[in-house]
C-alpha positions in Angstrom: 93.4 96.8 145.1 93.9 95.3 148.5 95.3 91.8 148.5 95.4 89.9 151.8 98.3 87.7 152.6 97.2 84.0 152.3 100.5 82.2 152.9 104.2 82.4 152.4 105.5 81.0 149.1 107.5 77.8 149.3 110.5 77.3 147.1 110.7 73.5 146.8 108.5 70.9 145.2 107.4 69.0 148.3 106.4 72.1 150.2 104.5 73.4 147.2 102.5 70.2 146.8 101.7 70.0 150.5 100.4 73.6 150.4 98.2 72.8 147.4 96.7 69.8 149.2 95.9 72.0 152.2 94.4 74.8 150.1 92.2 72.8 147.7 89.5 72.3 150.3 89.1 76.1 150.5 88.2 76.4 146.9 84.4 77.2 146.5 82.5 76.0 143.4 79.3 77.9 142.9 77.7 80.0 140.1 79.3 83.3 139.3 77.5 86.2 140.8 75.5 88.6 138.7 76.1 91.0 137.2 79.7 90.6 136.0 80.6 94.1 134.6 84.3 94.3 135.2 86.5 91.4 134.1 90.3 91.2 134.4 92.6 89.2 132.2 96.1 88.1 133.2 99.1 86.8 131.4 102.9 86.4 131.9 105.8 86.7 129.5 109.4 85.7 130.1 112.7 87.1 128.9 114.5 84.4 127.0 117.8 83.6 128.5 117.2 85.4 131.7 115.2 85.1 135.0 113.0 88.1 134.3 109.3 87.7 134.2 106.7 90.3 133.1 103.1 90.0 134.5 100.2 92.1 133.3 96.5 92.6 134.1 94.0 94.3 131.9 90.6 95.3 133.3 87.8 95.6 130.9 84.1 96.7 131.1 81.5 94.4 129.6 79.9 94.3 127.2 81.8 96.9 125.2 85.3 95.7 126.2 86.4 99.2 127.0 89.7 99.1 128.9 89.3 100.5 132.4 92.8 100.0 133.7 96.1 98.3 132.9 98.9 97.4 135.2 102.1 95.4 134.9 105.2 94.4 136.9 108.5 92.8 136.0 110.0 90.5 138.7 112.6 87.8 139.0 111.5 84.2 138.7 111.9 82.4 142.0 110.4 78.9 141.2 111.3 76.5 138.4 108.8 75.4 135.7 107.1 72.3 137.0 103.8 71.1 135.5 101.1 71.4 138.1 102.9 74.0 140.1 102.6 77.0 137.7 101.0 79.2 140.4 104.2 79.1 142.5 106.1 80.4 139.6 103.7 83.0 138.2 101.2 84.0 140.9 103.5 86.1 143.1 104.1 88.4 140.1 100.5 88.5 139.1 99.4 89.3 142.6 101.9 92.2 142.7 100.1 93.6 139.6 96.7 93.2 141.2 98.0 95.2 144.2 98.6 98.1 141.8 95.0 98.1 140.5 92.9 101.0 141.6 89.6 99.3 140.6 88.7 95.7 141.8 87.3 93.4 139.1 84.1 91.4 139.5 85.9 88.4 138.1 89.3 87.4 136.6 90.0 85.1 133.7 93.4 83.4 133.9 95.6 81.9 131.2 95.8 78.6 133.1 93.9 75.9 134.8 91.3 76.1 137.6 90.2 72.8 139.2 91.2 70.9 136.0 94.4 70.0 137.8 95.9 66.9 139.3 95.4 68.3 142.8 92.4 70.4 142.1 94.0 73.8 142.5 95.6 75.3 139.4 96.7 78.9 138.8 93.2 80.3 138.5 92.1 78.6 141.8 95.1 79.7 143.6 94.8 83.3 142.5 91.1 83.3 143.3 91.8 82.3 146.9 94.4 85.0 147.2 92.2 87.7 145.7 88.9 86.6 147.2 87.1 87.2 143.9 85.6 84.8 141.3 88.2 83.3 139.0 88.1 81.2 135.9 90.8 79.1 134.3 91.0 79.4 130.5 93.9 77.3 129.1 95.0 76.7 125.6 96.0 73.1 126.3 95.0 70.2 128.6 96.8 69.5 131.8 94.7 66.5 133.0 91.6 64.6 132.1 89.9 63.1 129.1 87.1 64.3 126.8 85.2 63.5 123.6 85.9 65.4 120.4 84.2 68.8 120.2 82.1 69.7 117.2 83.4 72.6 115.0 80.7 75.3 115.5 81.3 78.0 118.1 79.8 77.3 121.4 80.0 73.5 121.2 81.6 71.8 124.1 82.6 68.5 125.7 82.9 67.6 129.4 86.5 67.3 130.7 86.6 64.3 133.2 89.4 63.5 135.6 89.5 61.3 138.7 85.9 60.2 138.2 84.3 63.6 138.1 83.8 66.5 135.6 86.4 69.2 136.3 85.8 71.5 133.3 84.6 71.9 129.8 86.4 71.8 126.4 84.8 74.7 124.4 85.0 75.8 120.8 85.1 79.6 121.0 85.4 80.2 117.3 84.3 78.1 114.3 86.9 75.6 113.3 89.7 76.7 115.7 91.2 74.6 118.5 89.0 74.6 121.6 89.9 76.0 125.0 90.0 74.2 128.3 87.8 76.0 130.7 87.5 75.2 134.4 86.2 77.1 137.5 89.0 78.6 139.6 87.2 79.8 142.8 83.7 81.2 143.5 82.6 80.0 140.0 81.2 76.8 138.5 81.6 75.1 135.1 78.4 76.5 133.4 78.9 80.1 134.5 82.6 79.9 133.7 81.9 78.8 130.1 79.3 81.5 129.7 81.7 84.2 130.9 84.5 83.0 128.6 82.1 82.8 125.6 80.8 86.3 126.4 84.4 87.6 126.3 85.3 85.8 123.1 84.3 87.9 120.1 86.4 87.6 116.9 89.2 85.5 118.3 89.8 82.2 120.0 90.9 83.8 123.3 88.9 86.1 125.5 89.5 89.8 124.8 90.7 90.2 128.4 93.5 87.7 128.2 94.4 88.7 124.6 94.9 92.2 125.8 97.0 91.1 128.8 99.1 88.9 126.4 99.8 91.9 124.1 100.6 94.0 127.1 103.3 91.7 128.6 104.8 91.0 125.2 105.2 94.7 124.5 106.9 95.1 127.9 109.2 92.1 127.2 110.2 93.5 123.9 110.9 96.8 125.4 113.1 95.3 128.1 115.2 93.4 125.6 115.2 96.1 122.8 
């Protein structure tokens, strides 16, 4: 997959924040295009006690969730863990994996935030800008914002509000399990992002795409330390 160079990666906090503030106005919020047939899931795993990071992408066909392609890469971490700056730590590795894909996805679901972010540009938004394709943030925990309790049945949701606007949706993807924090990344909006994630959640809390990517990178990590 061809990935155009968007910018150089800063290595310090101030430069990274400045770049986010300049890029956030380029994020486009609009309904996901139809049809969405090929969805990529991404995840990253770290070697404990080292600076090695394993990134993976699994591309699946909907609605049968047949795996079309998997790719992975192991790279050295070059940016510290700082809440709100996860993309500067993980995105370079994930982008390297996308460069290895032979088939471009219609959309990507990221294990991270979209616009539900203190500067409006989380990992999913940043990746979407680099890739030029629709992206959705699907996080297991909240970074910013407030919301009401979510009812227990699958599909129930509550608006996530931050800075005086709605930036995402807190969605129950399985009866009685903890909800997910869904926000559009780029070239997506909240309703269509929620629909895509629910479409990709079958028997489990997480979308099949990101679950598969999670298993992939953990297998690679165990192999590198075994």
